[in-house]
C-alpha positions, 0 to 999 in steps of 0.5 A: 330635267331642268328644262322640263321643270321650267317649261311646266312652271311657265305653262302653269304661270301662263294659265294663271295669268290668262285667267286673271286677265279675264277679270276686269274690276272684279267682273268676268269680261269677254269682248269681240269686235266685228268688222262688216264693211259697207253696213251702216250703224243703223243696219248693224243696230237692227241686226243687234236687236234681232240677234239678241231677240233670237238668242234670248228667245230660242234658248229660253234660259235667259231672263230679264231683257233689253235694258237700254236701246239708243239708236242714235248712239248705236248702243244696245244693253241687255241684262239678264240671268242665264241658267248655267245648270243644276248641281245635285247635292242629294236625291231630293235637292241641289243648287240651281246656278245662274250667271248674272250678266250684261251684254253690250253691243256698240254699233258704228259704221262698218264695225260693232263691238260685242261685250259680256260682263259677268259680275256674279253667280247666284245659287238657288236651293231647289228644295222649296221648304228650305229656301236659300239663295246666295249671290257670289261675286265671280272674283271670289270663286274664279279662278280660285275659290276663296269665298266663305259661305254659310251655305254649302255652295263650294262644290257647285261653285267649283263646278260652274265657275270654270265653265262660265268664261267659255260659255260667255265666250261662245255667247259673244262669238255667236252674237258677233257672227249673227251681226256678220250675216247678210239678212235676206232682204228679198220679200 
């Protein structure tokens, strides 16, 4: 019985520690390094631009766009706001939830690093006659909700904050996979 209790406590501590490790300077951070042998930083840079273009264009959920393009440094910075979903409050209205994010792709010969930072979630009230918007730091609602708001966003925050790490992990992984793909150069 003591062993089961100690194992349960250790598992609980591990889950809490892993959630805390994702927060860096109060922001959710996901990173992925891609090794692509024999590919120059210039080619990886072009692949990074294409990957970001494909991702933002096909999803249609991301707004804003490329903030920095530095071919000499092999750096692309994409800032945006991703529509996470809708939390229905009543039959007429609810919260539209957005994740504010920055994606950086650094390219060097044979490798690239894709990282995503999420500093906050923004909650927009859908009823136009009573407009309300609140931007909340991710560290105040993930892994635990400890934010005081004049608006009733607690249920929406508890629903979408836990989904944010896995969603951005998928985005970073898919962008990294696109950098690995060999483009069809035959014209």
